[in-house]
N, CA, C and O of each residue as an XYZ file, in Angstrom:
476
protein
N      -8.289    -15.077    -22.918
C      -8.455    -14.501    -21.594
C      -9.098    -15.536    -20.675
O     -10.031    -16.235    -21.071
N      -8.603    -15.627    -19.474
C      -9.109    -16.582    -18.497
C     -10.238    -15.935    -17.698
O      -9.983    -15.083    -16.847
N     -11.482    -16.331    -17.966
C     -12.623    -15.733    -17.276
C     -12.829    -16.318    -15.889
O     -13.690    -15.855    -15.140
N     -12.044    -17.335    -15.539
C     -12.112    -17.903    -14.203
C     -11.244    -17.115    -13.222
O     -11.267    -17.373    -12.019
N     -10.489    -16.167    -13.735
C      -9.621    -15.355    -12.883
C     -10.498    -14.555    -11.925
O     -11.447    -13.912    -12.373
N     -10.213    -14.570    -10.616
C     -11.107    -13.948     -9.632
C     -11.222    -12.428     -9.801
O     -10.221    -11.716     -9.887
N     -12.463    -11.961     -9.846
C     -12.722    -10.523     -9.987
C     -12.119     -9.731     -8.832
O     -11.716     -8.581     -9.009
N     -12.054    -10.344     -7.649
C     -11.534     -9.615     -6.477
C     -10.031     -9.374     -6.605
O      -9.494     -8.473     -5.962
N      -9.354    -10.165     -7.423
C      -7.937     -9.906     -7.675
C      -7.790     -8.674     -8.564
O      -6.871     -7.876     -8.381
N      -8.700     -8.524     -9.528
C      -8.706     -7.303    -10.341
C      -9.014     -6.090     -9.464
O      -8.425     -5.024     -9.644
N      -9.929     -6.251     -8.525
C     -10.254     -5.160     -7.601
C      -9.025     -4.769     -6.790
O      -8.702     -3.589     -6.661
N      -8.348     -5.769     -6.247
C      -7.140     -5.489     -5.473
C      -6.104     -4.785     -6.349
O      -5.476     -3.815     -5.924
N      -5.933     -5.280     -7.568
C      -4.979     -4.651     -8.482
C      -5.328     -3.201     -8.746
O      -4.449     -2.339     -8.738
N      -6.597     -2.923     -8.980
C      -7.042     -1.546     -9.243
C      -6.801     -0.647     -8.029
O      -6.389      0.504     -8.177
N      -7.055     -1.167     -6.847
C      -6.840     -0.383     -5.621
C      -5.370      0.019     -5.511
O      -5.060      1.176     -5.227
N      -4.472     -0.931     -5.735
C      -3.042     -0.615     -5.628
C      -2.571      0.293     -6.755
O      -1.726      1.160     -6.536
N      -3.106      0.105     -7.957
C      -2.721      1.004     -9.052
C      -3.146      2.442     -8.744
O      -2.366      3.376     -8.931
N      -4.380      2.615     -8.274
C      -4.867      3.961     -7.952
C      -4.090      4.567     -6.783
O      -3.739      5.747     -6.811
N      -3.827      3.760     -5.761
C      -3.053      4.253     -4.622
C      -1.653      4.664     -5.072
O      -1.132      5.692     -4.638
N      -1.051      3.866     -5.936
C       0.281      4.189     -6.438
C       0.300      5.480     -7.237
O       1.206      6.300     -7.087
N      -0.698      5.658     -8.083
C      -0.775      6.898     -8.861
C      -0.983      8.113     -7.957
O      -0.530      9.215     -8.268
N      -1.664      7.900     -6.850
C      -1.901      9.004     -5.916
C      -0.598      9.507     -5.279
O      -0.536     10.653     -4.834
N       0.434      8.670     -5.230
C       1.735      9.108     -4.712
C       2.299     10.249     -5.561
O       3.059     11.079     -5.062
N       1.927     10.288     -6.839
C       2.409     11.317     -7.752
C       1.442     12.498     -7.801
O       1.852     13.644     -7.989
N       0.166     12.205     -7.630
C      -0.852     13.242     -7.665
C      -0.843     14.087     -6.394
O      -1.051     15.300     -6.447
N      -0.604     13.449     -5.260
C      -0.659     14.134     -3.973
C       0.511     13.694     -3.091
O       0.293     13.081     -2.046
N       1.747     13.996     -3.494
C       2.901     13.514     -2.738
C       2.966     14.057     -1.305
O       3.476     13.381     -0.412
N       2.459     15.265     -1.084
C       2.521     15.838      0.271
C       1.823     14.964      1.308
O       2.263     14.882      2.454
N       0.742     14.318      0.907
C       0.018     13.435      1.809
C       0.941     12.332      2.333
O       0.947     12.035      3.527
N       1.710     11.737      1.444
C       2.577     10.625      1.815
C       3.831     11.108      2.535
O       4.324     10.439      3.443
N       4.342     12.253      2.137
C       5.524     12.800      2.814
C       5.201     13.157      4.258
O       6.058     13.050      5.135
N       3.985     13.576      4.500
C       3.557     13.962      5.845
C       3.524     12.771      6.805
O       3.764     12.938      8.001
N       3.231     11.583      6.301
C       3.109     10.417      7.175
C       4.387      9.584      7.227
O       4.435      8.552      7.897
N       5.419     10.034      6.519
C       6.668      9.281      6.497
C       7.497      9.613      7.733
O       7.748     10.785      8.014
N       7.923      8.596      8.469
C       8.751      8.850      9.657
C      10.012      9.621      9.294
O      10.618      9.378      8.250
N      10.401     10.540     10.149
C      11.528     11.433      9.864
C      12.869     10.709      9.824
O      13.833     11.239      9.272
N      12.952      9.517     10.393
C      14.231      8.800     10.395
C      14.532      8.130      9.049
O      15.638      7.635      8.835
N      13.550      8.115      8.146
C      13.783      7.508      6.839
C      14.495      8.500      5.921
O      14.116      9.670      5.867
N      15.519      8.050      5.200
C      16.257      8.966      4.314
C      15.502      9.210      3.005
O      14.699      8.380      2.577
N      15.765     10.336      2.387
C      15.239     10.676      1.056
C      13.743     10.405      0.921
O      13.332      9.566      0.120
N      12.923     11.119      1.710
C      11.481     10.850      1.698
C      10.829     10.998      0.328
O       9.941     10.214     -0.009
N      11.241     11.976     -0.469
C      10.629     12.141     -1.798
C      10.905     10.930     -2.679
O      10.012     10.434     -3.366
N      12.142     10.460     -2.652
C      12.500      9.287     -3.446
C      11.715      8.059     -2.968
O      11.196      7.294     -3.781
N      11.633      7.877     -1.659
C      10.882      6.740     -1.115
C       9.404      6.804     -1.508
O       8.786      5.779     -1.795
N       8.848      8.011     -1.518
C       7.453      8.167     -1.928
C       7.266      7.722     -3.376
O       6.337      6.978     -3.688
N       8.152      8.181     -4.253
C       8.013      7.818     -5.663
C       8.275      6.333     -5.899
O       7.579      5.702     -6.694
N       9.264      5.776     -5.220
C       9.555      4.349     -5.373
C       8.362      3.509     -4.916
O       7.981      2.547     -5.583
N       7.776      3.879     -3.773
C       6.629      3.097     -3.293
C       5.430      3.275     -4.219
O       4.663      2.333     -4.417
N       5.259      4.456     -4.783
C       4.169      4.665     -5.741
C       4.351      3.834     -6.999
O       3.404      3.214     -7.483
N       5.575      3.821     -7.530
C       5.862      3.005     -8.713
C       5.648      1.531     -8.391
O       5.082      0.791     -9.196
N       6.100      1.105     -7.213
C       5.931     -0.295     -6.812
C       4.456     -0.664     -6.739
O       4.059     -1.738     -7.190
N       3.645      0.219     -6.175
C       2.206     -0.074     -6.086
C       1.575     -0.213     -7.469
O       0.768     -1.113     -7.701
N       1.939      0.670     -8.371
C       1.370      0.598     -9.732
C       1.808     -0.696    -10.414
O       0.975     -1.411    -10.971
N       3.093     -1.002    -10.378
C       3.600     -2.204    -11.047
C       3.002     -3.469    -10.427
O       2.585     -4.382    -11.140
N       2.967     -3.513     -9.094
C       2.411     -4.698     -8.433
C       0.911     -4.812     -8.679
O       0.393     -5.920     -8.825
N       0.208     -3.686     -8.726
C      -1.218     -3.710     -9.036
C      -1.476     -4.264    -10.427
O      -2.399     -5.052    -10.629
N      -0.656     -3.849    -11.388
C      -0.771     -4.394    -12.743
C      -0.456     -5.886    -12.713
O      -1.159     -6.688    -13.328
N       0.592     -6.250    -12.001
C       0.992     -7.653    -11.908
C      -0.097     -8.538    -11.331
O      -0.247     -9.688    -11.745
N      -0.860     -8.014    -10.378
C      -1.957     -8.801     -9.808
C      -2.994     -9.183    -10.856
O      -3.666    -10.207    -10.726
N      -3.122     -8.371    -11.882
C      -4.129     -8.598    -12.920
C      -3.652     -9.500    -14.048
O      -4.404     -9.775    -14.983
N      -2.417     -9.961    -13.968
C      -1.857    -10.845    -14.996
C      -1.674    -12.226    -14.367
O      -0.779    -12.417    -13.544
N      -2.514    -13.191    -14.748
C      -2.494    -14.497    -14.078
C      -1.112    -15.143    -13.959
O      -0.814    -15.780    -12.949
N      -0.278    -14.987    -14.967
C       1.036    -15.613    -14.962
C       1.926    -15.097    -13.825
O       2.726    -15.849    -13.267
N       1.784    -13.824    -13.489
C       2.664    -13.227    -12.467
C       1.929    -12.807    -11.197
O       2.551    -12.274    -10.278
N       0.627    -13.036    -11.127
C      -0.119    -12.565     -9.956
C       0.392    -13.124     -8.630
O       0.383    -12.388     -7.643
N       0.841    -14.391     -8.544
C       1.377    -14.842     -7.254
C       2.637    -14.079     -6.832
O       2.827    -13.780     -5.653
N       3.486    -13.774     -7.803
C       4.698    -13.001     -7.495
C       4.315    -11.591     -7.062
O       4.877    -11.058     -6.106
N       3.362    -10.988     -7.762
C       2.899     -9.645     -7.407
C       2.276     -9.638     -6.017
O       2.442     -8.675     -5.268
N       1.560    -10.702     -5.667
C       0.954    -10.777     -4.329
C       2.037    -10.802     -3.253
O       1.893    -10.152     -2.218
N       3.114    -11.543     -3.486
C       4.239    -11.527     -2.534
C       4.848    -10.123     -2.470
O       5.242     -9.666     -1.397
N       4.924     -9.453     -3.595
C       5.435     -8.079     -3.608
C       4.552     -7.141     -2.805
O       5.049     -6.278     -2.081
N       3.240     -7.310     -2.933
C       2.300     -6.492     -2.155
C       2.518     -6.735     -0.661
O       2.517     -5.792      0.131
N       2.705     -7.994     -0.279
C       2.947     -8.312      1.131
C       4.205     -7.608      1.619
O       4.209     -7.003      2.692
N       5.269     -7.688      0.832
C       6.520     -7.015      1.207
C       6.319     -5.501      1.308
O       6.828     -4.862      2.229
N       5.582     -4.940      0.366
C       5.322     -3.505      0.381
C       4.514     -3.098      1.614
O       4.816     -2.090      2.253
N       3.498     -3.875      1.942
C       2.681     -3.560      3.116
C       3.507     -3.608      4.401
O       3.308     -2.797      5.306
N       4.419     -4.549      4.471
C       5.313     -4.615      5.639
C       6.245     -3.401      5.646
O       6.504     -2.819      6.700
N       6.740     -3.026      4.480
C       7.675     -1.896      4.379
C       7.026     -0.573      4.755
O       7.688      0.291      5.331
N       5.750     -0.393      4.443
C       5.099      0.895      4.735
C       4.418      0.923      6.104
O       3.870      1.950      6.505
N       4.450     -0.193      6.813
C       3.814     -0.222      8.138
C       4.351      0.865      9.080
O       3.565      1.434      9.837
N       5.654      1.177      9.064
C       6.123      2.259      9.936
C       5.394      3.594      9.712
O       5.247      4.376     10.651
N       4.946      3.856      8.497
C       4.194      5.090      8.238
C       2.859      5.061      8.971
O       2.432      6.076      9.521
N       2.197      3.907      8.985
C       0.932      3.805      9.723
C       1.153      3.962     11.221
O       0.366      4.608     11.912
N       2.223      3.370     11.709
C       2.562      3.495     13.122
C       2.906      4.946     13.455
O       2.509      5.459     14.501
N       3.644      5.603     12.564
C       4.001      7.013     12.755
C       2.754      7.885     12.794
O       2.678      8.826     13.583
N       1.780      7.579     11.948
C       0.528      8.344     11.959
C      -0.161      8.230     13.316
O      -0.740      9.198     13.809
N      -0.094      7.044     13.914
C      -0.740      6.825     15.201
C       0.004      7.532     16.333
O      -0.619      8.031     17.270
N       1.315      7.575     16.250
C       2.111      8.123     17.356
C       2.440      9.609     17.208
O       2.899     10.231     18.166
N       2.216     10.180     16.039
C       2.565     11.580     15.806
C       1.305     12.348     15.403
O       0.720     12.095     14.350
N       0.905     13.274     16.244
C      -0.363     13.986     16.017
C      -0.395     14.711     14.674
O      -1.419     14.692     13.993
N       0.697     15.343     14.286
C       0.749     16.067     13.017
C       0.598     15.106     11.826
O      -0.078     15.425     10.848
N       1.228     13.938     11.918
C       1.150     12.961     10.834
C      -0.233     12.319     10.762
O      -0.618     11.792      9.719
N      -0.977     12.361     11.860
C      -2.301     11.750     11.913
C      -3.358     12.459     11.102
O      -4.473     11.955     10.964
N      -3.031     13.626     10.558
C      -3.902     14.383      9.652
C      -5.286     14.660     10.225
O      -6.264     14.736      9.482
N      -5.368     14.810     11.537
C      -6.645     15.152     12.156
C      -7.601     13.987     12.325
O      -8.725     14.174     12.792
N      -7.173     12.781     11.952
C      -8.022     11.602     12.148
C      -8.060     11.248     13.633
O      -7.113     11.511     14.374
N      -9.152     10.656     14.042
C      -9.274     10.297     15.457
C      -8.275      9.198     15.806
O      -7.860      8.420     14.946
N      -7.901      9.149     17.070
C      -6.967      8.117     17.539
C      -7.560      6.726     17.284
O      -6.826      5.785     16.980
N      -8.863      6.598     17.405
C      -9.515      5.302     17.181
C      -9.323      4.849     15.736
O      -8.973      3.696     15.485
N      -9.551      5.749     14.798
C      -9.375      5.421     13.371
C      -7.916      5.053     13.099
O      -7.628      4.080     12.402
N      -7.003      5.845     13.661
C      -5.585      5.572     13.442
C      -5.173      4.231     14.046
O      -4.342      3.518     13.483
N      -5.752      3.901     15.178
C      -5.465      2.610     15.809
C      -6.034      1.463     14.976
O      -5.389      0.425     14.828
N      -7.230      1.643     14.435
C      -7.855      0.598     13.621
C      -7.108      0.357     12.303
O      -7.198     -0.721     11.716
N      -6.378      1.371     11.853
C      -5.599      1.209     10.615
C      -4.485      0.189     10.774
O      -4.081     -0.452      9.803
N      -3.989      0.037     11.993
C      -2.850     -0.861     12.207
C      -3.224     -2.324     11.912
O      -2.522     -2.973     11.137
N      -4.309     -2.869     12.503
C      -4.662     -4.247     12.141
C      -5.211     -4.363     10.708
O      -5.186     -5.446     10.123
N      -5.701     -3.261     10.150
C      -6.153     -3.293      8.762
C      -4.996     -3.695      7.844
O      -5.194     -4.386      6.844
N      -3.797     -3.256      8.196
C      -2.612     -3.620      7.412
C      -2.454     -5.145      7.383
O      -2.114     -5.720      6.349
N      -2.700     -5.787      8.518
C      -2.604     -7.254      8.576
C      -3.696     -7.887      7.710
O      -3.450     -8.891      7.042
N      -4.879     -7.316      7.720
C      -5.961     -7.847      6.879
C      -5.589     -7.739      5.401
O      -5.882     -8.647      4.624
N      -4.954     -6.651      5.012
C      -4.521     -6.494      3.625
C      -3.439     -7.511      3.272
O      -3.399     -8.014      2.149
N      -2.566     -7.811      4.225
C      -1.532     -8.822      4.003
C      -2.178    -10.191      3.804
O      -1.790    -10.943      2.910
N      -3.160    -10.509      4.637
C      -3.860    -11.793      4.509
C      -4.572    -11.873      3.159
O      -4.537    -12.909      2.495
N      -5.219    -10.773      2.756
C      -5.903    -10.738      1.461
C      -4.906    -11.026      0.332
O      -5.180    -11.835     -0.554
N      -3.757    -10.362      0.374
C      -2.737    -10.599     -0.673
C      -2.217    -12.036     -0.603
O      -1.976    -12.660     -1.636
N      -2.046    -12.557      0.601
C      -1.521    -13.923      0.767
C      -2.449    -14.958      0.113
O      -1.992    -16.014     -0.323
N      -3.717    -14.659      0.047
C      -4.666    -15.580     -0.592
C      -4.315    -15.843     -2.056
O      -4.758    -16.842     -2.624
N      -3.534    -14.973     -2.668
C      -3.218    -15.098     -4.089
C      -1.773    -15.518     -4.354
O      -1.307    -15.463     -5.492
N      -1.068    -15.935     -3.304
C       0.339    -16.342     -3.503
C       0.407    -17.793     -3.957
O       1.497    -18.321     -4.177
């Protein structure tokens, strides 16, 4: 085992694994924030959940962590419309303040930068 492997990469991996599992535990949450123009919302929810779990695991494996980090970047770009939809659609915003919803948008870029550090 490589003990020089950064602990924050394990943290990132755990965050994505837990988020991915939550797609199965609480699918209604994700279906609510999915833009209506996207086809097959249930399938997209499960695919994105599986992707998060697999990529989170991949981040924790030094041999494939750079590839997983690129996958996380692609995933974050792919789900950005859901964050935008939450900001523009009051029902999808789940009662969060407009300020919080607005702050979530640049947070997505920060997560992309964090993942890029491991590519």
